[in-house]
N, C-alpha and C positions, 0 to 999 in steps of 0.2 A: 221654566216650569219646575225644575228641581227644588228651588228654594221654596216654592208655593207647596209642593207636595210634602216637603220636609216640615213646613210650618204646620200644615194641616195634621200631619202625623203626630207632631209634638203636642198639638191641642187635644187630639184624640187620646193620647196616652196620659197626659196630665189631668184632664178633666173627665176621663172615662166616657167619652161620647163616640158613637159610631158614625162614621162618615162613609158615604158611597160615592165612588168616582165613576162618571160616565165616560163614553167614548170620546167626547170633546175635551176631557180633562177638568170638567166642572164637578163640584161635590154637592151632595145633599146631606142633610141630617134632619132628624126629627127632635124637637125640644118638647119634652113632656112636662105637664103641669099637674099640680095637686088636685085640680078639679076634674081629673080624667079627660082632660082635652090635650091636644098636642098640636104643634104647628111645624110644618116643613119649612126649611131654609134652603135656598139655593145659594151656593157660594162659587164665584168664578174670578179668574184673573184676567185683567186687561191692562192697558197702558193709558196713562193720561196724555194730554196734548204735549207734554214735555218729554214723553217716553218713560216716565217712572212707572213702575209696576203698582197697580192698584187692585186691592181685594174688594170686590163688589159682592154684596149679598142682599138678599130680599126674601120676604114672605108674603104670600098672597093674602089679602083681605077678602076679595071676592070679585066676581065678574060683574061688570056694569052691563045691565040689560036695557038701559034706556038712558038718554040724555038728562041729566039731573043737575041743574045749576045749584041747587042747595047742597047736593053732595060735594060738588067742587068747592063751594064756599066753606062748608064745614071742614073739608080736608085741608084747605089753605089755612084756616084758623087753627087747626090741630098742629100743623107744622111748626108754628111759633111756640108751641108748649112742649114739643118732644124734646127729651134729653138727648137722644141719638136718632140719627136717620131722618127720613122725610117720607111723606105719603106721595106717591107718584102714580101715573098711569103707564101701563105696559100693554099696548094694544088696547083690548077692551077689559083689561083687568086692573083693579086697584091694588097696589102693593105698598108695603113699607119697606124702604130700602136704606142701606147704609153702605159706607166704604171706608177704607183706610189704606194708607200707603204701605206697601210691603218693602221693608228695608231690613238691613242687618240686625237692627235693634228693635224689631217689631214685638210688641208686648202681648203675649198670649192672654194674660188676665184681662187686659183692656179689650182685646178682640172678643173674648168670651162674654164679658159683660155687656158689650154692645150687641152681640149676636142674640143672647138671651133676652135682652130688652126689646129688640126688633121682633122676635117671635112672640113674647108676651104681649106686647102692645098690638101687634097685628091680630092675635087671637082675640084680644079684648075688643078691638074695633069690629072684627068679623062678628062676633057675638052680638055686639050692639046693633050692627047693621041688619043682621037677620031678625033680631027681636023687634026693631022699629021698622022692619020691611022697607029699608032704605033703598035697596037695589033689587 
């Protein structure tokens, strides 16, 4: 956990972003955009099947209120066009998630670029879904 905390601390210092750590050791931050909108990102550490440390992060697009085949079809089509991450379901919530391996030469710039992309794209999709009354 120390390397994860150190990595998040380095990101916070270098990019002037505030992170909040919860009792489970997960972090959250809000990414603010020029259109007066913001998107919260949850960041957590886990291990993959081989035991390597993985940073997982996601932003909520919205809660699914009913079964919508068209929404699922749209989401799968969007996945093929995303530069970073993928649309996924977490219980009854549609999220945009990403991950990267945490190792000794983990690139803070690459992480921040992906984090900002995930937040911005999730915000864009949330705005589209609300406007189109998709969920």
